[in-house]
C-alpha atoms as one frame of an Amber mdcrd trajectory, in Angstrom:
protein
  44.559 -30.172 -27.154  43.771 -33.378 -25.246  40.512 -33.701 -27.215  42.490
 -33.545 -30.463  44.835 -36.279 -29.248  41.844 -38.415 -28.216  40.343 -38.152
 -31.724  43.696 -39.077 -33.316  44.061 -42.029 -30.938  40.622 -43.281 -31.946
  41.979 -43.467 -35.498  45.133 -45.349 -34.369  47.429 -42.374 -34.865  50.251
 -41.925 -32.362  51.002 -38.214 -32.263  54.386 -36.855 -31.266  54.061 -33.107
 -31.007  55.588 -30.041 -29.473  53.993 -29.120 -26.163  53.058 -25.679 -27.471
  51.743 -26.734 -30.880  48.874 -24.539 -32.020  50.180 -21.518 -30.134  51.769
 -19.859 -33.186  55.316 -20.783 -32.116  57.881 -22.756 -34.088  60.693 -24.815
 -32.632  63.654 -26.220 -34.507  64.536 -28.715 -31.752  62.183 -31.668 -31.767
  61.088 -33.705 -28.727  63.291 -36.707 -27.889  60.339 -39.020 -28.565  60.636
 -38.240 -32.293  63.572 -40.682 -32.388  61.017 -43.483 -31.837  60.112 -43.052
 -35.500  63.424 -44.721 -36.353  63.334 -47.381 -33.633  59.740 -48.626 -33.733
  58.086 -51.142 -36.003  55.696 -48.747 -37.721  53.626 -49.244 -40.849  53.984
 -45.564 -41.718  55.655 -42.550 -40.147  54.786 -39.023 -41.234  56.891 -35.997
 -40.363  54.704 -32.939 -40.896  57.120 -30.071 -40.447  55.184 -27.361 -42.208
  56.195 -25.552 -45.332  58.681 -23.082 -43.925  62.398 -22.901 -43.205  62.042
 -23.554 -39.466  60.131 -26.762 -40.117  62.604 -27.906 -42.747  65.516 -27.125
 -40.422  63.976 -29.333 -37.712  63.967 -32.184 -40.232  67.687 -31.738 -40.949
  68.500 -32.876 -37.420  67.531 -36.412 -38.509  69.604 -36.401 -41.703  71.787
 -39.351 -40.646  68.751 -41.336 -39.441  67.036 -40.835 -42.798  70.254 -41.773
 -44.648  70.374 -45.077 -42.736  66.905 -46.150 -43.934  66.702 -48.897 -46.545
  66.770 -47.635 -50.131  63.317 -46.687 -51.388  61.706 -46.460 -47.958  61.778
 -42.658 -47.661  59.470 -40.356 -49.564  59.782 -36.590 -49.179  56.655 -34.860
 -50.408  56.200 -31.192 -51.097  52.534 -30.665 -50.297  51.377 -27.772 -52.447
  48.340 -25.559 -52.084  48.425 -23.228 -55.099  46.209 -20.768 -53.237  49.020
 -19.870 -50.849  51.105 -16.847 -51.847  54.364 -18.829 -51.979  52.897 -21.480
 -54.323  50.890 -19.582 -56.933  53.190 -20.357 -59.872  55.597 -23.140 -60.870
  58.487 -20.715 -60.396  57.449 -19.904 -56.809  56.878 -23.593 -56.005  60.314
 -24.558 -57.316  62.026 -21.689 -55.487  60.411 -22.668 -52.174  61.148 -26.363
 -52.818  64.829 -25.580 -53.315  64.998 -23.531 -50.129  63.263 -26.242 -48.108
  65.535 -28.956 -49.536  68.588 -26.943 -48.538  67.354 -26.511 -44.968  66.024
 -30.081 -44.570  69.013 -31.732 -46.294  66.522 -33.928 -48.150  65.425 -33.972
 -51.780  61.757 -33.814 -52.659  60.651 -37.065 -54.327  57.081 -36.069 -55.166
  54.531 -33.282 -55.181  51.080 -33.493 -53.613  48.278 -31.393 -55.071  46.513
 -30.203 -51.925  44.927 -27.146 -53.531  42.025 -26.075 -51.405  40.231 -23.144
 -49.870  39.329 -24.907 -46.616  35.600 -25.571 -46.461  35.055 -23.592 -49.662
  37.155 -25.953 -51.793  35.800 -27.358 -55.049  36.747 -29.554 -57.993  37.728
 -26.353 -59.819  40.365 -25.731 -57.136  41.847 -29.182 -57.814  41.784 -28.454
 -61.549  43.665 -25.199 -60.990  46.243 -27.018 -58.835  46.545 -29.746 -61.459
  47.402 -27.218 -64.174  50.077 -25.495 -62.086  51.599 -28.715 -60.747  51.625
 -30.316 -64.204  53.866 -27.488 -65.371  55.929 -27.665 -62.167  56.428 -31.410
 -62.597  57.454 -31.007 -66.227  59.992 -28.304 -65.333  61.488 -30.196 -62.390
  61.126 -33.837 -63.379  59.545 -34.498 -59.974  56.373 -36.598 -60.231  52.981
 -35.864 -58.742  52.589 -38.467 -55.984  49.054 -37.657 -54.840  46.079 -35.396
 -55.319  43.962 -34.794 -52.228  40.485 -33.433 -51.752  37.128 -34.098 -50.219
  35.641 -37.193 -51.867  32.820 -35.377 -53.649  35.180 -32.851 -55.257  37.945
 -35.369 -55.889  35.499 -37.688 -57.704  34.248 -34.790 -59.831  37.821 -33.785
 -60.678  38.836 -37.368 -61.529  35.813 -37.779 -63.838  37.355 -35.175 -66.184
  39.788 -37.744 -67.548  42.983 -35.785 -66.960  46.386 -37.432 -67.370  46.927
 -39.747 -64.341  50.649 -38.939 -64.506  49.831 -35.502 -63.090  47.358 -36.775
 -60.500  49.286 -39.552 -58.799  47.347 -41.647 -56.319  44.160 -39.823 -55.326
  43.511 -39.499 -51.590  40.003 -38.623 -50.453  40.085 -36.514 -47.307  37.560
 -36.512 -44.535  37.627 -33.744 -41.959  37.156 -34.834 -38.342  38.096 -31.580
 -36.664  37.173 -28.183 -37.936  37.218 -24.691 -36.566  34.021 -23.074 -35.468
  34.022 -19.332 -34.767  34.848 -20.017 -31.107  36.861 -23.253 -31.022  37.504
 -26.604 -32.628  34.462 -28.754 -33.132  34.425 -32.472 -33.881  32.356 -34.002
 -36.592  32.475 -34.708 -40.270  32.280 -32.145 -43.040
């Protein structure tokens, strides 16, 4: 884990994490240091709580802190990978979104198309995610905030000329850490 933190530090990312992260355990009580997100002078703070009820419940603990933020400074994204069983259809995405909102006590303000199959991802995967999230956005009225993908595949997808309303701001991803058969390895994919 210390190697992971070193790599994040090299990219100017201050990580606040559970001490047993990566061990398959979930905790609904967050470390006290998380409160620094509301006290510090940060350019950007990201709470990645996972896409399950336990993660959303941990976010609810900060409901009053989020409510005290200036209007327009909080975005709550539902990051969707349509290749996960709970996100294969607009109906499943909206059901899960509702459950997570109830637990987190926050409303989703945007969807992120993060449709991938790890290192096997392609522009076709982004196209598939686009189609499902377009319908999800139309049904819910929630906009697509971002579409993510490796630069090569994202560029290919964007060249299709699809409606930007259902793409949002594209974010090209670069992988710095990836899993080898035996452990995590550092490098670029």
